[in-house]
C-alpha positions in Angstrom: 0.0 0.0 0.0 2.9 2.4 0.8 4.2 1.9 -2.7 0.8 2.5 -4.2 0.5 5.7 -2.2 3.9 6.8 -3.3 3.0 6.1 -6.9 -0.2 8.1 -6.6 1.8 11.1 -5.2 4.2 11.0 -8.1 1.4 10.8 -10.5 -0.3 13.8 -8.9 3.0 15.7 -8.9 3.6 15.0 -12.5 0.0 16.0 -13.4 0.6 19.3 -11.5 3.8 20.0 -13.3 2.4 19.2 -16.6 -0.6 21.4 -16.0 1.7 24.3 -14.9 3.9 23.8 -18.0 0.9 23.7 -20.3 -0.5 26.8 -18.6 2.8 28.7 -19.1 3.1 27.7 -22.7 -0.5 28.5 -23.3 0.0 31.9 -21.7 3.0 32.6 -23.8 1.3 31.6 -27.0 -1.7 33.8 -26.0 0.6 36.8 -25.3 2.5 36.3 -28.5 -0.7 36.1 -30.5 -2.0 39.3 -28.8 1.3 41.1 -29.6 1.1 40.0 -33.2 -2.5 41.1 -33.4 -1.7 44.6 -32.0 1.5 44.8 -34.1 -0.5 44.2 -37.3 -3.1 46.8 -36.3 -0.4 49.4 -35.5 1.4 48.7 -38.9 -2.0 49.1 -40.6 -2.7 52.4 -38.8 0.7 53.9 -39.6 0.2 53.0 -43.3 -3.3 54.4 -43.3 -2.2 57.7 -41.7 0.7 57.9 -44.1 -1.5 57.3 -47.1 -4.1 59.8 -45.9 -1.4 62.4 -45.4 0.1 61.8 -48.8 -3.4 61.8 -50.4 -4.1 65.2 -48.8 -0.9 66.6 -50.3 -1.6 65.0 -53.6 -5.1 66.7 -53.7 -3.6 70.1 -52.8 -1.0 69.6 -55.4 -3.6 68.8 -58.1 -5.6 71.9 -57.2 -2.5 74.1 -57.2 -1.6 72.7 -60.7 -5.1 73.5 -61.9 -5.0 77.1 -60.8 -1.4 77.6 -62.0 -2.5 77.0 -65.6 -6.0 78.5 -65.4 -6.1 81.2 -68.1 -8.1 83.5 -65.9 -5.5 83.4 -63.2 -2.7 83.8 -65.7 -4.4 86.9 -67.1 -4.8 88.3 -63.6 -1.1 87.7 -63.0 -0.3 89.7 -66.2 -2.5 92.5 -64.9 -0.8 92.3 -61.5 2.6 92.8 -63.2 1.3 95.9 -65.1 -0.5 97.2 -62.0 2.6 96.8 -59.9 4.6 98.7 -62.4 2.0 101.5 -62.6 2.1 101.9 -58.8 5.9 102.1 -59.0 5.6 104.8 -61.6 2.9 106.8 -59.8 3.6 106.3 -56.1 7.2 104.9 -56.2 6.4 102.3 -53.5 3.6 99.9 -54.3 4.3 98.0 -51.1 3.5 100.9 -48.9 0.4 102.0 -51.0 -1.2 98.6 -51.1 -0.5 97.8 -47.4 -2.1 101.1 -46.5 -5.2 100.3 -48.6 -5.7 96.7 -47.8 -4.2 96.3 -44.3 -3.8 99.5 -42.3 -6.8 101.3 -43.9 -8.9 98.2 -44.2 -12.4 98.8 -42.9 -12.4 95.2 -41.5 -9.2 95.2 -39.4 -10.0 91.8 -37.8 -11.1 90.2 -41.1 -9.1 91.9 -43.8 -10.1 89.2 -46.3 -13.6 90.7 -46.4 -12.5 93.7 -48.5 -12.9 93.2 -52.2 -12.2 96.6 -53.5 -10.2 99.5 -51.9 -12.1 101.9 -54.2 -9.0 103.9 -55.0 -9.7 103.7 -58.7 -6.4 102.0 -59.5 -6.0 99.2 -62.1 -4.7 97.0 -59.3 -7.9 97.5 -57.2 -10.1 96.8 -60.2 -8.2 93.6 -60.8 -8.4 92.7 -57.1 -12.2 93.3 -57.1 -12.5 90.6 -59.9 -10.1 88.1 -58.4 -10.7 88.3 -54.7 -14.3 87.0 -54.5 -13.3 83.8 -56.4 -10.0 83.2 -54.6 -11.6 83.9 -51.2 -14.4 81.4 -52.0 -11.9 78.8 -53.0 -9.9 79.2 -49.8 -12.9 79.1 -47.6 -14.6 76.2 -49.3 -11.5 74.1 -49.8 -10.1 74.8 -46.3 -6.9 76.5 -47.2 -5.3 79.1 -45.1 -4.1 81.5 -47.8 -3.7 81.9 -51.6 -0.8 83.9 -53.0 0.2 85.4 -56.4 3.9 86.3 -56.4 5.6 88.2 -59.1 8.7 87.0 -61.0 10.9 89.4 -58.9 9.5 88.0 -55.6 6.8 90.6 -54.9 3.7 89.2 -53.1 1.1 90.7 -55.5 -1.9 89.2 -53.9 -3.0 87.4 -50.8 -6.4 86.4 -49.6 -5.7 86.7 -45.9 -3.8 90.0 -46.2 -1.3 89.3 -43.4 2.0 90.9 -42.9 3.5 89.1 -45.9 1.2 90.9 -48.3 2.9 93.4 -50.7 6.4 92.5 -49.5 9.3 91.1 -51.4 10.4 87.5 -50.7 13.9 88.1 -52.1 14.9 91.2 -50.2 12.1 91.8 -47.7 11.5 90.9 -44.1 10.3 87.4 -44.8 13.1 86.4 -47.2 14.0 83.4 -45.0 10.5 82.2 -44.4 8.8 79.0 -45.6 6.9 81.0 -48.2 10.2 82.4 -49.6 11.7 78.9 -49.6 8.9 77.4 -51.8 8.9 80.5 -54.0 12.6 80.0 -54.8 12.3 76.3 -55.4 9.2 76.8 -57.5 11.2 79.1 -59.8 14.0 76.5 -59.9 11.4 73.8 -60.8 9.7 75.9 -63.4 10.9 74.0 -66.5 10.5 70.7 -64.7 6.8 71.2 -64.0 7.3 70.4 -60.4 5.5 71.6 -57.2 7.6 72.8 -54.3 6.4 71.9 -50.8 7.9 73.3 -47.5 8.4 71.5 -44.3 6.2 72.6 -41.4 7.8 75.5 -39.5 6.7 78.6 -37.5 5.5 81.5 -39.8 5.9 84.9 -38.4 3.3 86.7 -40.5 0.7 84.2 -39.1 1.7 85.0 -35.5 4.4 82.2 -35.6 1.7 79.5 -36.1 3.0 76.3 -37.8 2.6 76.5 -41.5 3.2 74.4 -44.6 3.5 76.0 -48.1 3.1 74.7 -51.6 4.1 76.6 -54.7 4.1 76.2 -58.5 5.6 78.4 -61.2 3.2 80.1 -63.7 4.4 80.3 -67.3 3.1 81.9 -70.4 2.7 80.0 -73.7 6.3 80.7 -74.6 7.6 79.3 -71.3 8.4 82.7 -69.8 8.0 83.0 -66.0 5.0 85.1 -65.0 5.4 84.4 -61.3 4.5 81.8 -58.7 1.2 80.6 -57.3 1.3 79.4 -53.7 -1.0 77.9 -51.1 -0.6 78.1 -47.3 -2.0 74.8 -46.1 -3.9 74.5 -42.8 -2.1 72.5 -40.2 -5.5 71.6 -38.7 -6.1 69.2 -41.5 -2.8 67.4 -40.9 -3.5 67.4 -37.1 -7.0 65.9 -37.7 -5.5 63.1 -39.8 -2.9 62.1 -37.2 -5.0 62.7 -34.0 -7.8 60.2 -35.0 -7.8 57.8 -32.0 -11.0 55.7 -32.5 -10.3 52.1 -31.9 -6.8 52.8 -30.5 -7.6 52.0 -26.8 -6.6 54.3 -23.9 -3.0 54.9 -24.9 -2.8 54.3 -28.7 -1.8 57.3 -30.8 -0.3 58.2 -34.2 2.0 61.2 -34.7 4.5 62.8 -37.0 8.1 63.7 -36.4 10.3 65.9 -38.7 13.9 65.6 -39.6 14.7 68.0 -36.7 13.1 65.4 -34.4 10.3 67.8 -33.4 6.7 66.7 -33.6 4.6 67.8 -36.6 1.3 66.8 -34.9 -0.1 66.9 -31.4 0.5 64.3 -28.7 -2.6 62.6 -27.3 -1.2 63.0 -23.8 -0.7 66.8 -23.8 -3.4 69.4 -23.3 -1.2 72.0 -25.0 0.1 71.8 -28.6 3.3 69.8 -29.1 3.8 70.8 -32.7 7.4 72.0 -33.2 7.7 71.9 -29.4 8.2 68.3 -28.3 11.5 66.5 -29.2 11.2 62.8 -30.1 14.7 61.5 -30.3 14.1 57.7 -30.3 15.7 54.9 -32.3 12.4 54.0 -34.1 12.0 57.7 -35.2 15.5 57.8 -36.6 14.9 54.5 -38.4 11.7 55.8 -40.0 13.4 59.1 -41.1 16.2 56.9 -42.7 13.5 55.2 -44.8 13.1 52.0 -42.7 9.8 50.6 -41.4 9.0 48.0 -38.8 7.4 47.4 -35.4 9.2 46.9 -32.1 9.0 47.5 -28.3 10.9 50.6 -27.2 10.7 53.7 -25.0 8.7 56.6 -26.5 9.2 60.4 -26.1 7.5 60.1 -22.6 10.0 57.4 -21.5 7.1 54.9 -21.5 7.6 51.4 -22.9 5.4 51.1 -26.1 4.9 48.9 -29.0 5.8 51.2 -31.9 5.1 50.8 -35.7 7.0 53.2 -37.8 7.3 54.2 -41.5 8.4 57.2 -43.6 6.5 59.8 -45.6 8.6 61.4 -48.2 7.2 64.8 -49.3 9.2 66.8 -51.9 12.6 67.5 -50.3 11.9 66.4 -46.7 10.8 63.4 -44.7 8.4 62.8 -41.8 8.4 59.8 -39.5 4.9 58.4 -39.2 4.5 56.7 -35.8 1.7 54.5 -34.4 2.2 53.4 -30.8 0.4 51.9 -27.8 1.7 51.4 -24.2 3.0 48.0 -23.5 1.1 47.9 -20.2 -2.2 48.2 -22.1 -1.3 45.2 -24.3 -0.5 43.2 -21.1 -3.8 44.3 -19.6 -5.7 43.3 -22.8 -4.0 39.8 -22.6 -4.6 39.5 -18.8 -8.3 40.2 -19.3 -8.6 36.7 -21.0 -6.5 34.9 -18.4 -9.4 34.0 -16.1 -10.9 31.9 -19.0 -7.6 30.2 -19.6 -7.2 29.6 -15.9 -10.6 28.0 -15.7 -9.7 25.6 -18.5 -6.5 24.7 -16.9 -8.2 24.2 -13.5 -10.7 21.9 -15.2 -8.0 19.9 -16.9 -6.1 19.6 -13.6 -9.2 18.5 -11.7 -9.9 16.0 -14.5 -6.4 14.6 -14.2 -6.7 14.2 -10.4 -10.1 12.5 -10.8 -8.6 10.2 -13.3 -5.8 9.3 -10.9 -8.4 8.8 -8.1 -10.6 6.8 -10.3 -7.8 4.6 -11.5 -6.7 4.1 -7.8 -10.3 3.3 -6.9 -10.5 0.6 -9.6 -7.3 -0.9 -8.4 -8.6 -1.0 -4.9 -11.9 -2.6 -6.0 -9.9 -5.2 -8.0 -7.7 -5.9 -5.0 -10.8 -6.5 -2.7 -12.3 -8.7 -5.4 -9.1 -10.7 -5.6 -9.0 -11.1 -1.8 -12.6 -12.3 -1.9 -11.8 -14.8 -4.5 -8.8 -15.9 -2.5 -10.9 -16.4 0.6 -13.5 -18.3 -1.3 -10.9 -20.6 -2.8 -9.4 -21.2 0.7 -12.9 -22.1 2.0 -13.3 -24.6 -0.8 -10.0 -26.2 0.0 -10.9 -26.5 3.7 -14.2 -28.1 2.9 -12.6 -30.6 0.6 -10.1 -31.5 3.3 -12.8 -32.2 5.9 -14.8 -34.3 3.5 -11.7 -36.4 2.9 
């Protein structure tokens, strides 16, 4: 009996160890499956955000191309050139005259775009009265921030918003090192290549240092002569809305952009204040993305929190943005842990079943032993009866 008890103990111990081992393996398989599932989702999200971002730029580029070859706009540009010259001949300083009329003397100082005609009787104002309602409607309906016509010598002939950059010179003026000046120069360089110049996001002083992105395209006459440059100032709110979409990303999931200077180009989900061009994100996965790599890995993020990060690159004209999709590692562990009670119940059932099997097998052995003893006693009784009869 002692050997039987020892055997049962060993069987119980083995069953226990087997169940624990199976449970650990099952838990690891379950965790790996959850990580793979989240990884695939993050990769998809990073690609979707990148594609949405590039689609937005492609749409803006197509609209810019359309307006840059529109005969009505080209004719207005020709009138602008003549009007600017006439101001130079009459007043000597078209910048000062136009700024007085459309900015400082504007009857709508808080909404200068509302003024269609300064009513000074000049050819410029007549042209402005024709162009402005259309350009203003386009900007408002399509969600752009501003629409510029720039002369071949860098003079900002026209602007819908009428900010501090209106009627200034992008070559020699105050904003010669701005994002608008940058795309103007590159658009002129690209003129014969039919390319669109796009600037990286950076603070723009005429817009109160708000982050701005510019897009520009050269305008040519039928002979290929440069008439000037058409430029859009894109709204950063559209880029922010693309990247800050968090539906289905749990409590800590987010997507964001990082520029080549390692500063954010969109807002962090975890900050109540804007992080655009403010928050530094110097992580290995960001550097990999900016180098043109893509992948998914566990790593610390810009908050110092361990996250699962999917990264890829968006290449736009002459610069790159890292497109990041991340979720906290702790949230992944919590999601996996939420299913552990069900796994534990299954393992407990299997463990109980194995113990019952051992008990039942032992019970059958005991019953068989009793039956054998009974048979032995019966046989002994028969022998004794036979001996008496003899």
